[in-house]
GUDREN-475704 format. One line per field, with one value per residue: residue number from 1; residue in one letter; y negated, z negated, x of N, C-alpha, C, O, CB in turn. Coordinates in nm, 2 decimals. Atoms other than C-alpha are relative to their C-alpha. Glycine has a CB too. Example, Ala and Ser with C-alpha at 12.3 -4.5 7.8 and 13.67 -1.06 7.14 Angstrom:
resi 1  2
resn A  S
n_Y 0.12  0.11
n_Z 0.00  0.00
n_X 0.09  -0.09
ca_Y 0.45  0.11
ca_Z -0.78  -0.71
ca_X 1.23  1.37
c_Y -0.12  -0.11
c_Z 0.00  -0.08
c_X 0.09  -0.08
o_Y -0.12  -0.22
o_Z -0.07  -0.09
o_X 0.19  -0.03
cb_Y 0.00  -0.05
cb_Z -0.12  0.14
cb_X -0.10  0.04
REM end
This chain:
resi 1  2  3  4  5  6  7  8  9  10  11  12  13  14  15  16  17  18  19  20  21  22  23  24  25  26  27  28  29  30  31  32  33  34  35  36  37  38  39  40  41  42  43  44  45  46  47  48  49  50  51  52  53  54  55  56  57  58  59  60  61  62  63  64  65  66  67  68  69  70  71  72  73  74  75  76  77  78  79  80  81  82  83  84  85  86  87  88  89  90  91  92  93  94  95  96  97  98
resn M  E  G  K  K  G  T  E  K  A  Q  N  S  D  A  V  N  T  E  E  P  S  S  E  N  A  V  S  E  E  V  R  A  Y  L  D  V  I  I  D  V  I  H  F  T  H  H  Q  E  E  Q  E  K  L  A  A  W  Y  H  S  R  I  N  F  L  A  R  N  G  W  L  M  P  D  G  I  L  G  P  R  Q  V  H  P  N  P  G  A  E  F  D  E  K  E  K  K  N  E
n_Y -0.01  -0.11  -0.12  0.01  -0.03  -0.16  -0.06  0.02  -0.08  -0.14  0.02  0.01  -0.11  -0.09  0.04  -0.08  0.07  0.00  -0.02  -0.12  -0.10  -0.03  -0.15  -0.13  -0.02  -0.06  -0.14  -0.08  -0.02  -0.13  -0.13  -0.03  -0.04  -0.10  -0.09  -0.01  -0.08  -0.14  -0.05  -0.05  -0.14  -0.09  -0.01  -0.07  -0.14  -0.07  -0.03  -0.13  -0.12  -0.05  -0.07  -0.09  -0.11  -0.04  -0.05  -0.13  -0.07  -0.05  -0.10  -0.12  -0.05  -0.06  -0.11  -0.07  -0.02  -0.06  -0.16  -0.08  -0.01  0.10  0.12  -0.04  -0.09  0.04  0.14  0.01  -0.03  -0.12  -0.04  0.09  -0.04  0.12  -0.04  0.02  0.07  -0.03  -0.09  -0.14  -0.10  -0.02  -0.05  -0.12  -0.10  -0.02  -0.10  -0.11  -0.06  -0.05
n_Z -0.15  -0.07  -0.03  -0.04  -0.14  -0.02  0.00  -0.11  -0.07  0.02  -0.06  -0.15  -0.06  0.01  -0.07  -0.12  -0.13  -0.10  -0.12  -0.10  0.02  -0.09  -0.04  0.09  0.08  -0.11  -0.03  0.11  0.03  -0.09  0.03  0.13  -0.05  -0.06  0.10  0.07  -0.09  0.01  0.14  0.00  -0.09  0.10  0.09  -0.06  -0.04  0.12  0.08  -0.08  0.03  0.12  -0.04  -0.07  0.09  0.09  -0.06  -0.03  0.13  0.05  -0.09  0.04  0.12  -0.01  -0.06  0.12  0.07  -0.09  0.00  0.12  0.04  0.10  -0.05  0.00  -0.10  -0.10  0.03  -0.03  -0.11  -0.04  0.05  -0.01  -0.09  -0.01  -0.12  0.03  -0.06  -0.14  -0.01  0.11  -0.10  -0.08  0.12  0.02  -0.10  0.02  0.13  -0.05  -0.09  0.08
n_X 0.04  -0.04  0.10  0.13  -0.05  -0.02  0.16  0.08  -0.05  0.05  0.13  -0.02  -0.03  0.13  0.10  0.02  -0.08  0.11  -0.05  0.01  -0.08  -0.13  0.01  -0.01  0.12  0.11  -0.04  0.04  0.13  0.04  -0.07  0.07  0.13  0.00  -0.03  0.13  0.07  -0.07  0.02  0.16  0.02  -0.07  0.07  0.14  -0.04  -0.02  0.14  0.04  -0.08  0.05  0.12  0.00  -0.05  0.14  0.12  -0.04  -0.03  0.15  0.06  -0.06  0.10  0.14  -0.03  -0.04  0.15  0.05  -0.06  0.03  0.13  0.05  0.09  0.13  -0.01  0.13  0.02  0.12  0.01  -0.05  -0.13  -0.12  -0.13  -0.15  -0.09  -0.17  -0.09  0.00  -0.12  0.01  0.04  -0.16  -0.08  0.07  -0.06  -0.16  -0.01  0.03  -0.13  -0.12
ca_Y 6.91  7.17  7.44  7.29  7.31  7.68  7.76  7.58  7.76  8.09  7.98  7.88  8.22  8.39  8.21  8.42  8.44  8.33  8.37  8.60  8.96  9.03  9.33  9.53  9.48  9.56  9.88  9.99  9.93  10.15  10.42  10.41  10.41  10.71  10.89  10.84  11.02  11.32  11.33  11.35  11.63  11.81  11.76  11.88  12.19  12.28  12.26  12.47  12.73  12.75  12.77  13.03  13.23  13.19  13.30  13.61  13.67  13.66  13.87  14.15  14.13  14.19  14.46  14.61  14.58  14.73  15.07  15.12  15.08  14.79  14.56  14.58  14.88  14.71  14.33  14.16  14.23  14.58  14.76  14.52  14.53  14.39  14.37  14.46  14.24  14.18  14.37  14.65  14.89  14.88  14.93  15.21  15.37  15.34  15.54  15.80  15.85  15.88
ca_Z -23.28  -23.15  -23.27  -23.15  -22.79  -22.84  -22.89  -22.60  -22.38  -22.53  -22.46  -22.10  -22.04  -22.13  -21.84  -21.54  -21.25  -20.95  -20.69  -20.39  -20.46  -20.30  -20.07  -20.32  -20.52  -20.24  -20.16  -20.53  -20.54  -20.23  -20.37  -20.71  -20.52  -20.32  -20.63  -20.81  -20.50  -20.54  -20.92  -20.86  -20.60  -20.86  -21.14  -20.90  -20.78  -21.14  -21.24  -20.94  -21.03  -21.38  -21.27  -21.06  -21.34  -21.58  -21.32  -21.26  -21.64  -21.69  -21.39  -21.54  -21.88  -21.74  -21.50  -21.84  -22.01  -21.70  -21.67  -22.04  -22.03  -22.26  -22.04  -22.05  -21.79  -21.64  -21.62  -21.55  -21.18  -21.18  -21.27  -21.29  -21.03  -21.07  -20.77  -20.76  -20.71  -20.34  -20.38  -20.64  -20.33  -20.19  -20.55  -20.60  -20.27  -20.35  -20.70  -20.52  -20.28  -20.55
ca_X 1.90  2.08  1.86  1.56  1.75  1.84  1.48  1.36  1.59  1.47  1.13  1.21  1.35  1.02  0.87  0.73  0.93  0.73  0.99  0.94  1.06  1.40  1.43  1.57  1.29  1.04  1.25  1.24  0.88  0.83  1.06  0.88  0.54  0.64  0.79  0.45  0.29  0.52  0.47  0.06  0.11  0.33  0.10  -0.22  -0.01  0.06  -0.32  -0.40  -0.15  -0.27  -0.63  -0.55  -0.37  -0.65  -0.90  -0.67  -0.64  -1.04  -1.11  -0.85  -1.04  -1.39  -1.24  -1.08  -1.44  -1.59  -1.37  -1.42  -1.79  -1.80  -2.01  -2.39  -2.45  -2.80  -2.81  -3.16  -3.14  -3.01  -2.66  -2.38  -2.09  -1.75  -1.57  -1.18  -0.92  -0.85  -0.50  -0.66  -0.77  -0.38  -0.25  -0.48  -0.36  0.00  -0.05  -0.21  0.08  0.32
c_Y 0.11  0.14  0.00  0.01  0.13  0.05  -0.03  0.06  0.15  0.01  -0.01  0.12  0.10  -0.02  0.10  -0.03  0.00  0.00  0.11  0.12  0.02  0.14  0.09  0.07  0.07  0.15  0.08  0.02  0.11  0.11  0.04  0.05  0.16  0.13  0.05  0.11  0.14  0.06  0.05  0.11  0.10  0.03  0.12  0.15  0.09  0.03  0.09  0.13  0.06  0.02  0.14  0.15  0.04  0.06  0.16  0.07  0.03  0.13  0.13  0.03  0.06  0.13  0.11  0.04  0.11  0.16  0.04  0.00  -0.10  -0.13  0.06  0.09  -0.07  -0.18  -0.04  0.04  0.17  0.02  -0.13  0.06  -0.09  0.05  0.02  -0.11  0.03  0.11  0.15  0.12  0.07  0.06  0.14  0.12  0.05  0.10  0.13  0.07  0.04  0.11
c_Z 0.09  -0.01  0.04  0.18  0.05  0.01  0.10  0.12  -0.01  0.04  0.14  0.04  -0.01  0.12  0.12  0.11  0.11  0.14  0.07  -0.07  0.12  0.09  -0.05  -0.07  0.06  0.03  -0.12  -0.02  0.09  -0.04  -0.14  0.02  0.06  -0.10  -0.08  0.07  -0.03  -0.12  -0.01  0.08  -0.10  -0.10  0.06  0.03  -0.11  -0.04  0.09  -0.03  -0.13  0.00  0.06  -0.11  -0.10  0.07  0.02  -0.14  -0.07  0.09  -0.05  -0.13  0.05  0.09  -0.13  -0.06  0.10  0.00  -0.13  -0.02  -0.07  0.06  -0.01  0.15  0.10  -0.05  0.06  0.15  0.05  -0.06  0.04  0.09  -0.02  0.11  -0.03  0.04  0.13  0.03  -0.08  0.10  0.04  -0.13  -0.02  0.12  0.00  -0.12  0.03  0.06  -0.07  -0.08
c_X 0.02  -0.06  -0.09  0.04  -0.01  -0.14  -0.08  0.05  -0.06  -0.14  -0.04  0.03  -0.10  -0.09  -0.01  0.07  -0.06  0.08  -0.02  0.10  0.11  -0.03  0.04  -0.09  -0.12  0.04  -0.01  -0.14  -0.07  0.05  -0.10  -0.17  -0.01  0.03  -0.14  -0.09  0.05  -0.04  -0.18  -0.02  0.05  -0.09  -0.16  0.03  0.01  -0.13  -0.04  0.07  -0.04  -0.15  -0.01  0.04  -0.10  -0.11  0.03  -0.03  -0.17  -0.04  0.08  -0.08  -0.11  0.03  0.03  -0.14  -0.08  0.01  -0.03  -0.14  -0.05  -0.08  -0.15  -0.03  -0.13  -0.01  -0.17  -0.05  0.03  0.14  0.09  0.13  0.10  0.09  0.13  0.05  0.02  0.13  -0.03  -0.01  0.16  0.05  -0.02  0.07  0.13  0.02  -0.04  0.11  0.11  -0.02
o_Y 0.15  0.22  0.11  0.04  0.18  0.12  0.03  0.08  0.22  0.11  0.04  0.14  0.20  0.06  0.16  -0.15  0.11  -0.02  0.22  0.10  0.01  0.23  0.21  0.19  0.17  0.24  0.19  0.12  0.19  0.21  0.15  0.13  0.24  0.23  0.17  0.20  0.23  0.17  0.14  0.17  0.20  0.15  0.22  0.24  0.21  0.14  0.20  0.24  0.18  0.12  0.22  0.26  0.15  0.12  0.25  0.19  0.11  0.23  0.23  0.14  0.18  0.22  0.21  0.16  0.20  0.24  0.16  0.05  -0.11  -0.24  0.18  0.02  -0.06  -0.22  0.05  0.08  0.21  -0.07  -0.20  0.16  -0.21  0.16  -0.04  -0.18  0.14  0.18  0.26  0.21  0.18  0.16  0.23  0.23  0.16  0.18  0.22  0.18  0.13  0.16
o_Z 0.17  0.08  0.06  0.26  0.15  0.10  0.13  0.21  0.09  0.10  0.19  0.15  0.06  0.15  0.15  0.14  0.15  0.24  0.01  -0.13  0.24  0.05  -0.02  -0.10  0.00  0.03  -0.11  -0.09  0.05  -0.01  -0.15  -0.05  0.03  -0.08  -0.12  0.01  -0.07  -0.13  -0.08  0.07  -0.12  -0.10  0.01  0.01  -0.10  -0.10  0.04  -0.01  -0.15  -0.07  0.03  -0.11  -0.14  -0.01  0.02  -0.15  -0.15  0.04  -0.03  -0.14  0.01  0.07  -0.14  -0.05  0.04  -0.02  -0.13  -0.13  -0.09  -0.01  -0.02  0.25  0.22  -0.16  0.12  0.16  0.16  -0.12  0.14  0.06  0.00  0.12  -0.13  0.13  0.17  0.13  -0.06  0.07  0.05  -0.11  -0.03  0.09  0.03  -0.12  -0.04  0.03  -0.02  -0.15
o_X -0.07  -0.06  -0.14  -0.05  -0.06  -0.18  -0.18  -0.03  -0.09  -0.19  -0.14  -0.03  -0.09  -0.18  0.09  0.09  -0.10  0.01  -0.01  0.20  0.09  -0.10  0.00  -0.10  -0.18  -0.05  -0.06  -0.17  -0.15  -0.03  -0.14  -0.24  -0.10  -0.03  -0.17  -0.16  -0.03  -0.08  -0.23  -0.12  -0.01  -0.12  -0.22  -0.05  -0.01  -0.14  -0.09  0.00  -0.04  -0.19  -0.10  -0.01  -0.14  -0.19  -0.06  -0.06  -0.20  -0.09  0.02  -0.13  -0.13  -0.05  -0.03  -0.18  -0.13  -0.08  -0.06  -0.18  -0.18  -0.09  -0.17  0.00  -0.13  -0.03  -0.23  -0.17  0.00  0.18  0.07  0.19  0.10  0.14  0.17  0.00  0.00  0.13  0.03  0.07  0.19  0.11  0.06  0.11  0.17  0.11  0.00  0.14  0.18  0.07
cb_Y -0.10  0.00  0.05  -0.14  -0.04  0.08  -0.06  -0.13  -0.02  0.06  -0.09  -0.09  0.04  -0.04  -0.12  0.00  0.05  -0.13  -0.01  -0.04  0.12  0.00  0.02  -0.01  -0.14  -0.10  0.02  -0.04  -0.12  0.00  -0.02  -0.15  -0.12  -0.02  -0.07  -0.15  -0.03  0.00  -0.15  -0.10  0.02  -0.07  -0.18  -0.08  0.01  -0.08  -0.11  -0.02  -0.03  -0.09  -0.07  -0.03  -0.03  -0.12  -0.07  0.00  -0.11  -0.12  -0.04  -0.01  -0.12  -0.11  -0.03  -0.09  -0.16  -0.06  0.02  -0.05  0.10  -0.05  -0.04  -0.13  0.16  0.11  -0.09  -0.12  -0.10  0.02  0.15  -0.04  0.00  -0.01  -0.11  0.11  0.01  -0.14  -0.10  0.01  -0.07  -0.15  -0.07  -0.03  -0.04  -0.16  -0.04  0.00  -0.09  -0.09
cb_Z 0.05  -0.02  -0.07  -0.07  0.01  -0.14  -0.12  0.03  -0.02  -0.14  -0.05  0.04  -0.05  -0.13  0.04  0.05  0.03  -0.01  -0.02  0.17  -0.03  -0.10  0.09  -0.08  -0.04  0.16  0.06  -0.11  0.00  0.14  -0.03  -0.08  0.12  0.10  -0.10  -0.01  0.15  0.00  -0.13  0.05  0.16  -0.07  -0.03  0.16  0.08  -0.10  -0.02  0.14  0.01  -0.10  0.09  0.12  -0.06  -0.05  0.15  0.05  -0.11  0.02  0.16  -0.01  -0.08  0.08  0.10  -0.11  -0.02  0.10  0.02  -0.12  -0.07  -0.09  0.17  -0.03  -0.06  -0.03  0.08  -0.03  0.05  0.14  0.06  -0.16  0.14  -0.16  0.11  0.06  -0.07  0.08  -0.08  -0.11  0.13  0.07  -0.12  0.02  0.12  -0.04  -0.12  0.07  0.09  -0.08
cb_X 0.06  0.12  -0.03  -0.08  0.14  0.08  -0.08  -0.03  0.12  0.02  -0.04  0.09  0.13  -0.09  0.02  -0.13  0.12  -0.11  0.10  0.05  -0.09  0.14  0.03  0.08  -0.04  0.00  0.13  0.05  -0.06  0.05  0.18  0.00  -0.05  0.10  0.10  -0.08  0.02  0.17  0.05  -0.10  0.10  0.13  -0.02  -0.04  0.13  0.08  -0.11  0.03  0.15  0.03  -0.06  0.09  0.13  -0.07  -0.04  0.15  0.11  -0.13  0.02  0.16  -0.05  -0.12  0.11  0.09  -0.08  0.06  0.16  0.07  -0.02  0.12  0.04  -0.10  -0.01  -0.20  0.14  -0.03  0.10  0.01  0.05  0.04  -0.03  0.13  0.02  0.08  0.10  0.00  0.14  -0.15  -0.10  0.10  -0.03  -0.18  0.00  0.08  -0.08  -0.10  0.05  0.06
REM end
């Protein structure tokens, strides 16, 4: 008989707690939600940084091919033009001054 009572207690302990959450639980849930938002922002920022790095890498490769004449000289609409990076003109001026 005692073995049955032990299993009954174990089954009852698995029951769902239907009591209202305490203020500590409410605060911890609010903190957890706030931290989830912060983590989402960090993931988004990291994704944006990776996209910027990837775009800069592709742009540098295209510029390299264009400088060495390895791009097709003429496209369907005429000569291809590869625009420099926004800071490229400044870098070239500094190199000339040195």
